[in-house]
N, C-alpha and C positions, 0 to 999 in steps of 0.2 A: 111364551107370553108379553115381552117387550116388545117383540114387533108388533103385535094386536096394540099395544098400547101406543106404539109409536103411530100405527096407523089412524087410530082415533084421534089423536093428536093433530094429524096432518087434516084429517076431515073436518076438526072441528075450527081448523085456521081456515079451510075453504068456505065453510058455513060463512063464517064472519066476514070474508073478505066478499064474497058473493051480495050480502046484506048490504055492505057498503057500498060497492060498487054496482048498484042495481039502475034501473033505467032510469029514475030521478035524478041522481047523480051526473050520468052520462049529458043527460038533457040540461039540468042545471048550468055545466060547464059549457055548454055551445051556446046557451042563451044569455048566460053572464058575458060572454065572450062579444056578441053579437049587440049586446045592448051597450056595453061599453065602447064598442067600435062607433056604433051611432052618436052616442052621447059626446067623443071625442072628435067627432066629423073625421073618422078613420083615421084619426092621428099615426096609425102604423104604417100608411102610404104616403101621405103629404109631409111628414116629419122625417122621414130618413136622413135627409141631407143636414138639418141640424143633430139628430141621434150621432150621427158620426164626429161632427164637429165638437160636442159636446163630451163625448167618451173620451177624446186626445187631453182634455183638463189633468191637470198634474198637479194641482194646488192641494197641498193637504194642512194640517194644524196639528196643535197639542192635543185637540180635541177629537178630530177626525183626519180621516184618510182620504185621499185623492177621488175625485169620478172614475179615473182609471182603475184606481186602486179597489174600489168597491163596486167597480164593473167586473173586473176578475175574481173578486170573492163571490160575487154572485153567479158569475159563471162558471167557478168551479163548483159550485153546488148544483147548476143546472147540469153541467156535461160532466157525466160518470158512467157507471155502467149502463145506466138506460140508453146512452147512444150506442152501444155496442150489442151487449146482451139483450137489452130490452128490445131493442128493434129486432134482433132475430126471433125473439120471443114472440114478437108482435106479427112476424111474417109466419113463423111457425105454427100459430092458432088460427091468425087471420088471413093469411094470405096478403098477396102483394098489395091488395086494397087497402089494406090497415096503413100505406103511408100517404095515401092520398088522404086519410083522416088526420093523420098526426101533423100533415101541413095544414090542414083546417084549422086544427087546435092551436097551431103556434101562430097563424096570422090572427086567429080572434084573441088569443091568449097576449097576443102583445098589447093589445088595447087593455089588457086585463092589469098587466104586470104595470103598466103606466099609471092605473088608478091607485092599485096597493102601494107603489112604489112611492110616488108623490105624498098620499097620505103618511106614510111611514116618515118623511121628511119634514110635514109640517109640526105633525105632534112628536118629533123625536126630544128625548132630554137628555140632562147628563147625569152619569154615575157619580158614585164615591170617590171614583179617580179623574175626575172631571171627562171623561170620554164620553163621547155621543153612544146613546142608547134607544134603540127602537125595532117598532114593529106592529104586526097585528093588535099583540095585546094592549099598547100604549094607545094605538088609535081607537080601540075599540072601547078602552076606558074614558078616553079624553072626547071622542067625537060621540060615541054612543051613550055615554054615561052609564053604562052598564059593568059595574067593578065584578060581579059575579061571573058575566060571559068573559069577561078580560082573564080571569083567574082561571076560569074553567079552559080556556084555549091556551094559555101557559103551562097549566100542568100538561094537558095532552102533548103537548108540544115538545116538553122535556124529555116526556117518555119515547114519542117518536124519533124524534131525530136524537136522542141520547142512546135511547136503545132498540130501536125497532128497524129503523133505515138504515143503519151502516151494514146491518148484517149481509143484506145481499150484494154490498159495495164490497165487501172483503172478500165474502163468498166468490164472486166474480174472479177477483185475482187471484185467488188462491187457484180455482178451477183452470183459469187460460195458464196460469203459470205450470200447472201439472200437465197439461197438453202440449205445451212447447218443449218443457225440460223436465218433465216428470221429477219437480219439486215436491216433496212431501206437502200436504195442507199445514202441515204443526210446524214446519221451518219457515212458512209464509207468515202463517198468524204470529210467531216470534218476532219476527223481522218488520213488519207492518207496525205491531204495537209499540215496538221499542224507538221506531222513528217518529210514531204517532203522539208517544209523550214528549220527547223533545220539543216538536211545534208547539202543541198544546199548552203547556206549561211556561211556554213565551209569552203568550198573551196575545192581544189582537193585532199589535203591530208587525209580530213574526207572521202571523198568519195572513197579514195583508200582502207583506213582502214575499212570502212564498207563493202566492195566488199570482202576484203580480208578473213575476218570471216563468210560472211552470206552465198556466194556463195557457195564453197564447201560442207559445211554441209548440206544446202538444198538439191542439186544434190545428194549427196550421200544419203539421208534421203529417197528419193523419188523411187531412182533406186531400194533399198533396199526392200523395200514393193513393188516396181513390181514384184521382184524376189521370193517373198513370196507367189505372186499370180500366176506367172507362174507356181511354184513348186506345188501348190495347184490343178492347171488345167492343170498338165503336159499332160494329154491325149489330151488334145485341141491343142497341139503345132503343131502337123503334119500338121493338116487340117487348123490350122492359116497361116503356110508358105506356103502352097498350095494356100491358097486362095490369099497373095499377089504374088505370080507370075502370079498365073492367070490372076489376076486383072490388075497386070501391061502391060500385053501385049493383054487385051480383051479376052482372052479365054472363051470358052462357051457362054451359051444365056444370060446370066444375065450380066457379067463382059461386054460383046462386048457393051454394050448400056453405058457403061459410059468412055470407051477408052481413049477419048480427055480429059474428066474431071480428070481421074487419071493421067495423064502428066501435063496437066494445073496446077493441085491443088498441086502435088507433087513438082513442080520445084516452083510453087507460095510461097506455105507454107514453102517448104526446103528452100528456100532465105530467106522468112520472120523471120524463126528461127534461121538459124546458121548465116546471114549474109555475108557471103563469097562475095565479090565483090561488095557488095552494099556501102562500103566507112565507115562503121561505127567503126568497129575494128581498123583501122590504126589511130583514132584519141588516144586511148587508148597505142596501140604499139609504138606510137610517144616518150612517156612521160618515157618510160624504161632506166633505166640507165644498159646500155650493151658495150661490148668493141665493137661489131661487130655488124652492122645490121642485118644479116642474121641471129642471134641470134633471136632476137625477132620474124622474119619469123618463123622459126622450132615453136617458143612455140604458134604463134597464128594459125598455120596449126593446131596444136593437138587441141585446143579449139573447133575446128570444128566438129571433131569427137567425143568430149563430147557431146557436145550440141545435135547431131542428132542421132549419132549412140549409144549413153548410154540413155540420157534423154527421146527425140521424142521416140525411139523405146520400150523405157518403157510403154509410154503413149500408144501406138499402142497395144502393146501386151496386156495390160491390159483391154483395150475394146473389143479386137478380141477374148481374150480366154474366156470370160465372155458372149460375142454377145448382149451385151446392147449399140447397137447405130442403127442408122435408116441410109439407103443410099436414095436420093432422086433421085426420076425418071426425069432424063434430059427432057423429053418431056413434064413433067408436075409437076411443082415446088409443087404442092399440094398434089402428091402422091407419093409412095416408090416402089423402086424395093427390098429394103429390108428394114423391120421393127422390129428391136428388144426391142425398148424403143417408144412405141406409146404415141406420145401428149408432147415430149421432144424435144426441138429445139437441134440442134447441137452446141456445145460449153463445157465449163467445166462440166456440168451437166451431160453428157455423162460419164464423167472418175469419178465424184463422186458417180455414181449410179452404175458403175461395181466395185470398190472397195467397197462399201455397200453391196453390193451382197454377198460377200464373208467376208467382217468383218464388220458386223453389228452393227450400234454404232459408227464407227470410220470412215468409208470412207468419207462421205461428209466433215466432218469437217476437215479430213487432208488434203482433195484437198483444200480445201479454205485456210488452213494455207500456203501450199506449194505455192499456186497460189500467196497467199499475197507477201511472199518472192521473186519467181520469177520474177513477175511482178513488183514490187516495186524497186527491183535491176536495173531492164531495165528503169523504169522510171527514175532513178537517173544516169544511163548509157547516157540516150537520153537527158539529160539536160546539161552532161559535154560535149558531141557533139556538143550540140547547141552552147555552149559558147564559145568552141573552134572557131566554125566558126564565130563568133560574134566577137570576138578578131582579128582573120584574116581580116575581114570586114575593122575593125577601124585600121589598122596596127601595130596591137600587141600592141594596147595603149587605148583600150577601159575605158572611165570614170566610175566611180563607179556606177552613176546614170544611164548609157546605161544597164549593166551589171544587175542594180537590176529590171530595164524594164523586162530584160528576164526571170528573177527569176520570178516574180511577176506574168508575161504573163503564164509560166508553170504552175505553182502552179495553175492558175484560169483553164486551159487546163486540169488537171488532174481532177479538182474538177467537172467539167462539164462532163468529159467523163463517171465519175461515173452514171451520171443520162442520157447519151445519150441512143438511142436505141443500141442493140449490132449490127445492119445491119450497122446504120451511121458510127460506131465508126471501123469496120472493113473495110470499103469504104474507110475512111479518112485514115488508116493506110496503105492499100494496094496501094494507089496512092502515100503516100509519098515514100515507100520503091521503086516503081517502078521506079519515076523519078530519086531518087539517085543511083540506079543501072543502068539506060539507062547513065546518065554521067558519072559516075565511070568506069563502065568496057569498055565503048569507050576510055577512056583516059588510061587505063590499057593495052589495046591493042597496042598503039600509045609507051606508055612509059615503057614497062615490062624491057627493056635492062640493064638499070642499076642494077636492082634487080637479075639478073642471071648472071651477072658480079660478084656481092657482092657473089652469092650463091658460085659460082667458085671460089673465092677468099678465100673464107672460109673453103672450102674443100679443097682446095691446102694446105693452111697453118696446117690445122688438119692433114692431110697426113704426111707434115713434122714433125711433132710431136711439133707444134709451138702454142702456146695459140693466137688464129686469133685478129689479130689488123686492125683497120679499116684505111686506107689510100686512100681517093678518088682520088689524083690527080695522083697516080701511075697506078691508074686503068683507067684513061681517063675520070671520073666521074666531071662533072661541076657542080659550085652553089652549093655544100655541104660545103659551108664555116665553119658550126658548127663545123664540126668533125678537121677541121685543130685547130681550139681554142681547141677541147678536147685532142687532141694528144699534143699540146704545155703544156698544163697544167701538162699533166703526164710526 
């Protein structure tokens, strides 16, 4: 009876996931990215130099963190289990072609991230501690004037980032540690919960400081290992690239069977990983101390590239160059159209076995440690975003008791995520991502104009040799009251 109930629960989650991640959402994500690319005149191409320059700004204040800290905070949300387990799952279901569609989502999504993060800066405000807060709920209320929509988004966000999305992050950590050193999931659950409590009870500054040091280090180390493996397997690179492009367009009898799965998984796992349009990055973008909102838009657009074009691609190349992965037959979930690692489910184990085959005694442990850092920093970022939206729901003055309820609930969720079945954890995470994407992308397509005005204003001032300063009233942007206060203080 218990097994039957469990199966009913999983099937129910699969049905909800299918409704959320239907054709319309896939099309909406791609359309929004293309639309914003055109609207910004492909800022993701012509603005790369400025992105890198602005990213290195390390000026903070009592109210906000530096651009680099905000960049690290958003990157800690983007770079997580999706970069390892998510990529493995994408290939396991959609084949190598899913990677091409992840690249497409990253390229188009960089412009989407620019728009949402610039809007977050324009409409940010201070909470009862005089610290910056912002995000989709704030710009939906101020720019759209739809308080009910903003409240609905904030409520869904607290649910998704506080209690749904953390489950697959902690689950992936537990799974990888079990594969590497046979550590029981219960021990992992206890350890992660204790460390998480230490960080989130320390507040925003501790979260920013933690991300600033951990995220760049773990990303660089992971990519370096991937480069070493690719160099060792350099003869496999041409065939690997060919597989990615053939699979992306369903060429050949093998990949033709999974063409829709390649597109669906590429977009889904790409969005899950880089989070462009999902509404997560605007929360950290809003707390940066900058002189012009477009500055943080540039910086956050670049973080999409780092997440997908570097870290996700590194994972894909590790797996494809070694051939240690499986591709499920879309017509029979118990069969495979390619089986390079029989008996191993899609997830971090694919990557662990791939590196282990090249670096015996190192691969499984390295991936477990990398995933521990990747996923844990993502969990912390999720908590911060949930707290920001809880703050919004309580008109920027939530009591300490309310905040502590969220903290305790998030810790319990992370604890249980280590013990959940992997499939259940991924279904919960996908539902959370999909709900956020639907609501935020629709809002962005309505509200994008102030972000485009800010971009043009920034570029005009730069061209004139000035240091860009944001004056919303002169641009006809209303309800950006905090910027008037910032300008008066200067």
